DOSE-763629 format. One record per residue: residue number from 0; residue in three letters; x, y, z of N, C-alpha, C, O in turn. Coordinates in steps of 0.1 Angstrom, whole numbers, plus 5000, padded with zeros to 4 digits. Example, Ala and Ser with C-alpha at 12.3 -4.5 7.8 and 13.67 -1.06 7.14 Angstrom:
<nodes>
<node><num>0</num><residu>ALA</residu><n_u>5132</n_u><n_v>4943</n_v><n_w>5078</n_w><ca_u>5123</ca_u><ca_v>4955</ca_v><ca_w>5078</ca_w><c_u>5132</c_u><c_v>4967</c_v><c_w>5078</c_w><o_u>5142</o_u><o_v>4967</o_v><o_w>5085</o_w></node>
<node><num>1</num><residu>SER</residu><n_u>5128</n_u><n_v>4978</n_v><n_w>5071</n_w><ca_u>5137</ca_u><ca_v>4989</ca_v><ca_w>5071</ca_w><c_u>5129</c_u><c_v>5000</c_v><c_w>5079</c_w><o_u>5134</o_u><o_v>5011</o_v><o_w>5080</o_w></node>
</nodes>
This chain:
<nodes>
<node><num>0</num><residu>UNK</residu><n_u>7101</n_u><n_v>9458</n_v><n_w>2226</n_w><ca_u>7097</ca_u><ca_v>9458</ca_v><ca_w>2210</ca_w><c_u>7109</c_u><c_v>9443</c_v><c_w>2205</c_w><o_u>7121</o_u><o_v>9441</o_v><o_w>2209</o_w></node>
<node><num>1</num><residu>UNK</residu><n_u>7101</n_u><n_v>9434</n_v><n_w>2197</n_w><ca_u>7109</ca_u><ca_v>9423</ca_v><ca_w>2190</ca_w><c_u>7106</c_u><c_v>9429</c_v><c_w>2175</c_w><o_u>7096</o_u><o_v>9435</o_v><o_w>2172</o_w></node>
<node><num>2</num><residu>UNK</residu><n_u>7115</n_u><n_v>9427</n_v><n_w>2167</n_w><ca_u>7116</ca_u><ca_v>9426</ca_v><ca_w>2154</ca_w><c_u>7131</c_u><c_v>9429</c_v><c_w>2145</c_w><o_u>7142</o_u><o_v>9429</o_v><o_w>2149</o_w></node>
<node><num>3</num><residu>UNK</residu><n_u>7125</n_u><n_v>9433</n_v><n_w>2130</n_w><ca_u>7136</ca_u><ca_v>9436</ca_v><ca_w>2127</ca_w><c_u>7142</c_u><c_v>9449</c_v><c_w>2126</c_w><o_u>7138</o_u><o_v>9457</o_v><o_w>2117</o_w></node>
<node><num>4</num><residu>UNK</residu><n_u>7151</n_u><n_v>9453</n_v><n_w>2132</n_w><ca_u>7157</ca_u><ca_v>9468</ca_v><ca_w>2135</ca_w><c_u>7155</c_u><c_v>9472</c_v><c_w>2151</c_w><o_u>7161</o_u><o_v>9480</o_v><o_w>2157</o_w></node>
<node><num>5</num><residu>UNK</residu><n_u>7144</n_u><n_v>9464</n_v><n_w>2157</n_w><ca_u>7140</ca_u><ca_v>9469</ca_v><ca_w>2169</ca_w><c_u>7150</c_u><c_v>9475</c_v><c_w>2181</c_w><o_u>7161</o_u><o_v>9469</o_v><o_w>2181</o_w></node>
<node><num>6</num><residu>UNK</residu><n_u>7147</n_u><n_v>9483</n_v><n_w>2188</n_w><ca_u>7158</ca_u><ca_v>9487</ca_v><ca_w>2198</ca_w><c_u>7148</c_u><c_v>9488</c_v><c_w>2210</c_w><o_u>7136</o_u><o_v>9492</o_v><o_w>2208</o_w></node>
<node><num>7</num><residu>UNK</residu><n_u>7154</n_u><n_v>9483</n_v><n_w>2223</n_w><ca_u>7150</ca_u><ca_v>9484</ca_v><ca_w>2236</ca_w><c_u>7148</c_u><c_v>9498</c_v><c_w>2243</c_w><o_u>7152</o_u><o_v>9508</o_v><o_w>2236</o_w></node>
<node><num>8</num><residu>UNK</residu><n_u>7143</n_u><n_v>9499</n_v><n_w>2256</n_w><ca_u>7143</ca_u><ca_v>9517</ca_v><ca_w>2258</ca_w><c_u>7156</c_u><c_v>9520</c_v><c_w>2261</c_w><o_u>7165</o_u><o_v>9513</o_v><o_w>2262</o_w></node>
<node><num>9</num><residu>UNK</residu><n_u>7156</n_u><n_v>9531</n_v><n_w>2262</n_w><ca_u>7168</ca_u><ca_v>9540</ca_v><ca_w>2261</ca_w><c_u>7172</c_u><c_v>9537</c_v><c_w>2275</c_w><o_u>7166</o_u><o_v>9535</o_v><o_w>2285</o_w></node>
<node><num>10</num><residu>UNK</residu><n_u>7187</n_u><n_v>9536</n_v><n_w>2272</n_w><ca_u>7194</ca_u><ca_v>9531</ca_v><ca_w>2287</ca_w><c_u>7195</c_u><c_v>9518</c_v><c_w>2289</c_w><o_u>7201</o_u><o_v>9514</o_v><o_w>2300</o_w></node>
<node><num>11</num><residu>UNK</residu><n_u>7190</n_u><n_v>9507</n_v><n_w>2279</n_w><ca_u>7188</ca_u><ca_v>9492</ca_v><ca_w>2281</ca_w><c_u>7202</c_u><c_v>9491</c_v><c_w>2276</c_w><o_u>7208</o_u><o_v>9498</o_v><o_w>2268</o_w></node>
<node><num>12</num><residu>UNK</residu><n_u>7207</n_u><n_v>9479</n_v><n_w>2284</n_w><ca_u>7222</ca_u><ca_v>9477</ca_v><ca_w>2284</ca_w><c_u>7222</c_u><c_v>9464</c_v><c_w>2273</c_w><o_u>7233</o_u><o_v>9462</o_v><o_w>2268</o_w></node>
<node><num>13</num><residu>UNK</residu><n_u>7210</n_u><n_v>9458</n_v><n_w>2271</n_w><ca_u>7209</ca_u><ca_v>9445</ca_v><ca_w>2267</ca_w><c_u>7211</c_u><c_v>9447</c_v><c_w>2246</c_w><o_u>7205</o_u><o_v>9454</o_v><o_w>2239</o_w></node>
<node><num>14</num><residu>UNK</residu><n_u>7222</n_u><n_v>9438</n_v><n_w>2241</n_w><ca_u>7223</ca_u><ca_v>9439</ca_v><ca_w>2226</ca_w><c_u>7211</c_u><c_v>9435</c_v><c_w>2219</c_w><o_u>7206</o_u><o_v>9425</o_v><o_w>2222</o_w></node>
<node><num>15</num><residu>UNK</residu><n_u>7208</n_u><n_v>9442</n_v><n_w>2210</n_w><ca_u>7198</ca_u><ca_v>9431</ca_v><ca_w>2201</ca_w><c_u>7200</c_u><c_v>9419</c_v><c_w>2200</c_w><o_u>7211</o_u><o_v>9414</o_v><o_w>2202</o_w></node>
<node><num>16</num><residu>UNK</residu><n_u>7188</n_u><n_v>9410</n_v><n_w>2196</n_w><ca_u>7188</ca_u><ca_v>9397</ca_v><ca_w>2193</ca_w><c_u>7202</c_u><c_v>9392</c_v><c_w>2184</c_w><o_u>7211</o_u><o_v>9384</o_v><o_w>2186</o_w></node>
<node><num>17</num><residu>UNK</residu><n_u>7199</n_u><n_v>9401</n_v><n_w>2174</n_w><ca_u>7208</ca_u><ca_v>9399</ca_v><ca_w>2162</ca_w><c_u>7224</c_u><c_v>9399</c_v><c_w>2165</c_w><o_u>7232</o_u><o_v>9391</o_v><o_w>2160</o_w></node>
<node><num>18</num><residu>UNK</residu><n_u>7227</n_u><n_v>9408</n_v><n_w>2171</n_w><ca_u>7239</ca_u><ca_v>9408</ca_v><ca_w>2182</ca_w><c_u>7245</c_u><c_v>9399</c_v><c_w>2187</c_w><o_u>7257</o_u><o_v>9395</o_v><o_w>2187</o_w></node>
<node><num>19</num><residu>UNK</residu><n_u>7233</n_u><n_v>9394</n_v><n_w>2195</n_w><ca_u>7235</ca_u><ca_v>9381</ca_v><ca_w>2205</ca_w><c_u>7241</c_u><c_v>9371</c_v><c_w>2195</c_w><o_u>7253</o_u><o_v>9367</o_v><o_w>2197</o_w></node>
<node><num>20</num><residu>UNK</residu><n_u>7232</n_u><n_v>9366</n_v><n_w>2184</n_w><ca_u>7231</ca_u><ca_v>9357</ca_v><ca_w>2173</ca_w><c_u>7243</c_u><c_v>9356</c_v><c_w>2167</c_w><o_u>7247</o_u><o_v>9345</o_v><o_w>2164</o_w></node>
<node><num>21</num><residu>UNK</residu><n_u>7251</n_u><n_v>9368</n_v><n_w>2164</n_w><ca_u>7266</ca_u><ca_v>9368</ca_v><ca_w>2157</ca_w><c_u>7277</c_u><c_v>9368</c_v><c_w>2166</c_w><o_u>7288</o_u><o_v>9369</o_v><o_w>2161</o_w></node>
<node><num>22</num><residu>UNK</residu><n_u>7276</n_u><n_v>9366</n_v><n_w>2180</n_w><ca_u>7284</ca_u><ca_v>9363</ca_v><ca_w>2187</ca_w><c_u>7292</c_u><c_v>9349</c_v><c_w>2184</c_w><o_u>7286</o_u><o_v>9338</o_v><o_w>2182</o_w></node>
<node><num>23</num><residu>UNK</residu><n_u>7305</n_u><n_v>9349</n_v><n_w>2184</n_w><ca_u>7313</ca_u><ca_v>9335</ca_v><ca_w>2181</ca_w><c_u>7309</c_u><c_v>9329</c_v><c_w>2192</c_w><o_u>7305</o_u><o_v>9318</o_v><o_w>2187</o_w></node>
<node><num>24</num><residu>UNK</residu><n_u>7306</n_u><n_v>9329</n_v><n_w>2204</n_w><ca_u>7304</ca_u><ca_v>9324</ca_v><ca_w>2219</ca_w><c_u>7286</c_u><c_v>9317</c_v><c_w>2216</c_w><o_u>7282</o_u><o_v>9308</o_v><o_w>2222</o_w></node>
<node><num>25</num><residu>UNK</residu><n_u>7278</n_u><n_v>9324</n_v><n_w>2206</n_w><ca_u>7266</ca_u><ca_v>9320</ca_v><ca_w>2211</ca_w><c_u>7267</c_u><c_v>9306</c_v><c_w>2203</c_w><o_u>7274</o_u><o_v>9304</o_v><o_w>2194</o_w></node>
<node><num>26</num><residu>UNK</residu><n_u>7258</n_u><n_v>9299</n_v><n_w>2209</n_w><ca_u>7256</ca_u><ca_v>9284</ca_v><ca_w>2206</ca_w><c_u>7241</c_u><c_v>9276</c_v><c_w>2209</c_w><o_u>7232</o_u><o_v>9284</o_v><o_w>2211</o_w></node>
<node><num>27</num><residu>UNK</residu><n_u>7238</n_u><n_v>9266</n_v><n_w>2209</n_w><ca_u>7225</ca_u><ca_v>9264</ca_v><ca_w>2215</ca_w><c_u>7225</c_u><c_v>9261</c_v><c_w>2227</c_w><o_u>7214</o_u><o_v>9263</o_v><o_w>2233</o_w></node>
<node><num>28</num><residu>UNK</residu><n_u>7236</n_u><n_v>9256</n_v><n_w>2234</n_w><ca_u>7242</ca_u><ca_v>9254</ca_v><ca_w>2246</ca_w><c_u>7242</c_u><c_v>9265</c_v><c_w>2258</c_w><o_u>7237</o_u><o_v>9266</o_v><o_w>2270</o_w></node>
<node><num>29</num><residu>UNK</residu><n_u>7251</n_u><n_v>9275</n_v><n_w>2246</n_w><ca_u>7253</ca_u><ca_v>9286</ca_v><ca_w>2255</ca_w><c_u>7244</c_u><c_v>9293</c_v><c_w>2260</c_w><o_u>7245</o_u><o_v>9299</o_v><o_w>2271</o_w></node>
<node><num>30</num><residu>UNK</residu><n_u>7231</n_u><n_v>9294</n_v><n_w>2252</n_w><ca_u>7220</ca_u><ca_v>9302</ca_v><ca_w>2254</ca_w><c_u>7212</c_u><c_v>9295</c_v><c_w>2261</c_w><o_u>7204</o_u><o_v>9302</o_v><o_w>2265</o_w></node>
<node><num>31</num><residu>UNK</residu><n_u>7209</n_u><n_v>9283</n_v><n_w>2265</n_w><ca_u>7202</ca_u><ca_v>9275</ca_v><ca_w>2268</ca_w><c_u>7207</c_u><c_v>9277</c_v><c_w>2284</c_w><o_u>7198</o_u><o_v>9278</o_v><o_w>2292</o_w></node>
<node><num>32</num><residu>UNK</residu><n_u>7220</n_u><n_v>9279</n_v><n_w>2287</n_w><ca_u>7225</ca_u><ca_v>9280</ca_v><ca_w>2301</ca_w><c_u>7221</c_u><c_v>9293</c_v><c_w>2304</c_w><o_u>7214</o_u><o_v>9295</o_v><o_w>2314</o_w></node>
<node><num>33</num><residu>UNK</residu><n_u>7225</n_u><n_v>9305</n_v><n_w>2296</n_w><ca_u>7221</ca_u><ca_v>9318</ca_v><ca_w>2301</ca_w><c_u>7210</c_u><c_v>9320</c_v><c_w>2306</c_w><o_u>7207</o_u><o_v>9325</o_v><o_w>2317</o_w></node>
<node><num>34</num><residu>UNK</residu><n_u>7199</n_u><n_v>9315</n_v><n_w>2295</n_w><ca_u>7184</ca_u><ca_v>9318</ca_v><ca_w>2298</ca_w><c_u>7178</c_u><c_v>9307</c_v><c_w>2309</c_w><o_u>7166</o_u><o_v>9307</o_v><o_w>2308</o_w></node>
<node><num>35</num><residu>UNK</residu><n_u>7183</n_u><n_v>9300</n_v><n_w>2319</n_w><ca_u>7181</ca_u><ca_v>9294</ca_v><ca_w>2327</ca_w><c_u>7191</c_u><c_v>9299</c_v><c_w>2338</c_w><o_u>7186</o_u><o_v>9294</o_v><o_w>2348</o_w></node>
<node><num>36</num><residu>UNK</residu><n_u>7201</n_u><n_v>9306</n_v><n_w>2342</n_w><ca_u>7208</ca_u><ca_v>9310</ca_v><ca_w>2352</ca_w><c_u>7198</c_u><c_v>9324</c_v><c_w>2353</c_w><o_u>7194</o_u><o_v>9330</o_v><o_w>2344</o_w></node>
<node><num>37</num><residu>UNK</residu><n_u>7197</n_u><n_v>9325</n_v><n_w>2366</n_w><ca_u>7192</ca_u><ca_v>9338</ca_v><ca_w>2373</ca_w><c_u>7202</c_u><c_v>9350</c_v><c_w>2370</c_w><o_u>7214</o_u><o_v>9348</o_v><o_w>2372</o_w></node>
<node><num>38</num><residu>UNK</residu><n_u>7199</n_u><n_v>9359</n_v><n_w>2366</n_w><ca_u>7208</ca_u><ca_v>9375</ca_v><ca_w>2367</ca_w><c_u>7202</c_u><c_v>9386</c_v><c_w>2373</c_w><o_u>7190</o_u><o_v>9389</o_v><o_w>2373</o_w></node>
<node><num>39</num><residu>UNK</residu><n_u>7216</n_u><n_v>9393</n_v><n_w>2379</n_w><ca_u>7208</ca_u><ca_v>9404</ca_v><ca_w>2386</ca_w><c_u>7204</c_u><c_v>9415</c_v><c_w>2374</c_w><o_u>7210</o_u><o_v>9416</o_v><o_w>2363</o_w></node>
<node><num>40</num><residu>UNK</residu><n_u>7193</n_u><n_v>9422</n_v><n_w>2379</n_w><ca_u>7183</ca_u><ca_v>9434</ca_v><ca_w>2370</ca_w><c_u>7178</c_u><c_v>9426</c_v><c_w>2359</c_w><o_u>7176</o_u><o_v>9433</o_v><o_w>2349</o_w></node>
<node><num>41</num><residu>UNK</residu><n_u>7176</n_u><n_v>9410</n_v><n_w>2360</n_w><ca_u>7168</ca_u><ca_v>9404</ca_v><ca_w>2348</ca_w><c_u>7157</c_u><c_v>9394</c_v><c_w>2354</c_w><o_u>7161</o_u><o_v>9386</o_v><o_w>2363</o_w></node>
<node><num>42</num><residu>UNK</residu><n_u>7146</n_u><n_v>9396</n_v><n_w>2350</n_w><ca_u>7133</ca_u><ca_v>9391</ca_v><ca_w>2353</ca_w><c_u>7138</c_u><c_v>9373</c_v><c_w>2352</c_w><o_u>7141</o_u><o_v>9367</o_v><o_w>2342</o_w></node>
<node><num>43</num><residu>UNK</residu><n_u>7136</n_u><n_v>9368</n_v><n_w>2368</n_w><ca_u>7136</ca_u><ca_v>9353</ca_v><ca_w>2368</ca_w><c_u>7126</c_u><c_v>9348</c_v><c_w>2357</c_w><o_u>7114</o_u><o_v>9347</o_v><o_w>2362</o_w></node>
<node><num>44</num><residu>UNK</residu><n_u>7126</n_u><n_v>9344</n_v><n_w>2345</n_w><ca_u>7116</ca_u><ca_v>9338</ca_v><ca_w>2338</ca_w><c_u>7115</c_u><c_v>9321</c_v><c_w>2342</c_w><o_u>7126</o_u><o_v>9316</o_v><o_w>2344</o_w></node>
<node><num>45</num><residu>UNK</residu><n_u>7104</n_u><n_v>9314</n_v><n_w>2342</n_w><ca_u>7111</ca_u><ca_v>9299</ca_v><ca_w>2343</ca_w><c_u>7102</c_u><c_v>9298</c_v><c_w>2328</c_w><o_u>7090</o_u><o_v>9302</o_v><o_w>2326</o_w></node>
<node><num>46</num><residu>UNK</residu><n_u>7109</n_u><n_v>9292</n_v><n_w>2322</n_w><ca_u>7105</ca_u><ca_v>9290</ca_v><ca_w>2304</ca_w><c_u>7102</c_u><c_v>9272</c_v><c_w>2306</c_w><o_u>7109</o_u><o_v>9264</o_v><o_w>2313</o_w></node>
<node><num>47</num><residu>UNK</residu><n_u>7092</n_u><n_v>9268</n_v><n_w>2302</n_w><ca_u>7091</ca_u><ca_v>9256</ca_v><ca_w>2299</ca_w><c_u>7098</c_u><c_v>9252</c_v><c_w>2289</c_w><o_u>7103</o_u><o_v>9261</o_v><o_w>2283</o_w></node>
<node><num>48</num><residu>UNK</residu><n_u>7102</n_u><n_v>9238</n_v><n_w>2285</n_w><ca_u>7112</ca_u><ca_v>9231</ca_v><ca_w>2274</ca_w><c_u>7107</c_u><c_v>9237</c_v><c_w>2262</c_w><o_u>7114</o_u><o_v>9243</o_v><o_w>2254</o_w></node>
<node><num>49</num><residu>UNK</residu><n_u>7095</n_u><n_v>9237</n_v><n_w>2259</n_w><ca_u>7092</ca_u><ca_v>9240</ca_v><ca_w>2245</ca_w><c_u>7091</c_u><c_v>9251</c_v><c_w>2243</c_w><o_u>7093</o_u><o_v>9254</o_v><o_w>2231</o_w></node>
<node><num>50</num><residu>UNK</residu><n_u>7088</n_u><n_v>9266</n_v><n_w>2254</n_w><ca_u>7093</ca_u><ca_v>9279</ca_v><ca_w>2250</ca_w><c_u>7109</c_u><c_v>9280</c_v><c_w>2249</c_w><o_u>7114</o_u><o_v>9288</o_v><o_w>2241</o_w></node>
<node><num>51</num><residu>UNK</residu><n_u>7118</n_u><n_v>9273</n_v><n_w>2258</n_w><ca_u>7134</ca_u><ca_v>9274</ca_v><ca_w>2256</ca_w><c_u>7136</c_u><c_v>9270</c_v><c_w>2243</c_w><o_u>7143</o_u><o_v>9276</o_v><o_w>2235</o_w></node>
<node><num>52</num><residu>UNK</residu><n_u>7130</n_u><n_v>9260</n_v><n_w>2240</n_w><ca_u>7132</ca_u><ca_v>9256</ca_v><ca_w>2225</ca_w><c_u>7131</c_u><c_v>9265</c_v><c_w>2213</c_w><o_u>7139</o_u><o_v>9266</o_v><o_w>2204</o_w></node>
<node><num>53</num><residu>UNK</residu><n_u>7117</n_u><n_v>9272</n_v><n_w>2215</n_w><ca_u>7114</ca_u><ca_v>9281</ca_v><ca_w>2208</ca_w><c_u>7121</c_u><c_v>9294</c_v><c_w>2208</c_w><o_u>7121</o_u><o_v>9299</o_v><o_w>2197</o_w></node>
<node><num>54</num><residu>UNK</residu><n_u>7127</n_u><n_v>9298</n_v><n_w>2216</n_w><ca_u>7136</ca_u><ca_v>9311</ca_v><ca_w>2221</ca_w><c_u>7148</c_u><c_v>9309</c_v><c_w>2216</c_w><o_u>7153</o_u><o_v>9317</o_v><o_w>2208</o_w></node>
<node><num>55</num><residu>UNK</residu><n_u>7153</n_u><n_v>9297</n_v><n_w>2219</n_w><ca_u>7168</ca_u><ca_v>9296</ca_v><ca_w>2216</ca_w><c_u>7170</c_u><c_v>9295</c_v><c_w>2200</c_w><o_u>7180</o_u><o_v>9300</o_v><o_w>2194</o_w></node>
<node><num>56</num><residu>UNK</residu><n_u>7160</n_u><n_v>9287</n_v><n_w>2193</n_w><ca_u>7160</ca_u><ca_v>9283</ca_v><ca_w>2178</ca_w><c_u>7152</c_u><c_v>9299</c_v><c_w>2175</c_w><o_u>7154</o_u><o_v>9302</o_v><o_w>2163</o_w></node>
<node><num>57</num><residu>UNK</residu><n_u>7148</n_u><n_v>9304</n_v><n_w>2179</n_w><ca_u>7147</ca_u><ca_v>9321</ca_v><ca_w>2173</ca_w><c_u>7160</c_u><c_v>9328</c_v><c_w>2173</c_w><o_u>7167</o_u><o_v>9330</o_v><o_w>2163</o_w></node>
<node><num>58</num><residu>UNK</residu><n_u>7163</n_u><n_v>9331</n_v><n_w>2182</n_w><ca_u>7180</ca_u><ca_v>9335</ca_v><ca_w>2184</ca_w><c_u>7188</c_u><c_v>9332</c_v><c_w>2171</c_w><o_u>7193</o_u><o_v>9339</o_v><o_w>2163</o_w></node>
<node><num>59</num><residu>UNK</residu><n_u>7189</n_u><n_v>9320</n_v><n_w>2173</n_w><ca_u>7197</ca_u><ca_v>9312</ca_v><ca_w>2164</ca_w><c_u>7195</c_u><c_v>9317</c_v><c_w>2147</c_w><o_u>7204</o_u><o_v>9319</o_v><o_w>2138</o_w></node>
<node><num>60</num><residu>UNK</residu><n_u>7183</n_u><n_v>9318</n_v><n_w>2148</n_w><ca_u>7180</ca_u><ca_v>9317</ca_v><ca_w>2132</ca_w><c_u>7181</c_u><c_v>9332</c_v><c_w>2128</c_w><o_u>7177</o_u><o_v>9335</o_v><o_w>2116</o_w></node>
<node><num>61</num><residu>UNK</residu><n_u>7185</n_u><n_v>9341</n_v><n_w>2138</n_w><ca_u>7189</ca_u><ca_v>9353</ca_v><ca_w>2135</ca_w><c_u>7204</c_u><c_v>9356</c_v><c_w>2128</c_w><o_u>7207</o_u><o_v>9366</o_v><o_w>2122</o_w></node>
<node><num>62</num><residu>UNK</residu><n_u>7212</n_u><n_v>9345</n_v><n_w>2131</n_w><ca_u>7224</ca_u><ca_v>9347</ca_v><ca_w>2126</ca_w><c_u>7226</c_u><c_v>9344</c_v><c_w>2109</c_w><o_u>7235</o_u><o_v>9347</o_v><o_w>2102</o_w></node>
<node><num>63</num><residu>UNK</residu><n_u>7215</n_u><n_v>9337</n_v><n_w>2104</n_w><ca_u>7214</ca_u><ca_v>9337</ca_v><ca_w>2091</ca_w><c_u>7210</c_u><c_v>9350</c_v><c_w>2081</c_w><o_u>7211</o_u><o_v>9350</o_v><o_w>2069</o_w></node>
<node><num>64</num><residu>UNK</residu><n_u>7206</n_u><n_v>9361</n_v><n_w>2090</n_w><ca_u>7198</ca_u><ca_v>9372</ca_v><ca_w>2083</ca_w><c_u>7205</c_u><c_v>9384</c_v><c_w>2082</c_w><o_u>7201</o_u><o_v>9393</o_v><o_w>2076</o_w></node>
</nodes>
């Protein structure tokens, strides 16, 4: 589920998007690199450039909330 205050499934180790956005290391470049790199226990999504732009923009927009 995605949205304000949304939580993942119980036992999900992934932090909320707002927490990711608030990390000092989170930049447009770091998000792009992370989202384009395969990770164990994570689906291998192949995002188009437009989809990647949208996801990165949405996560970065959570910084100001």
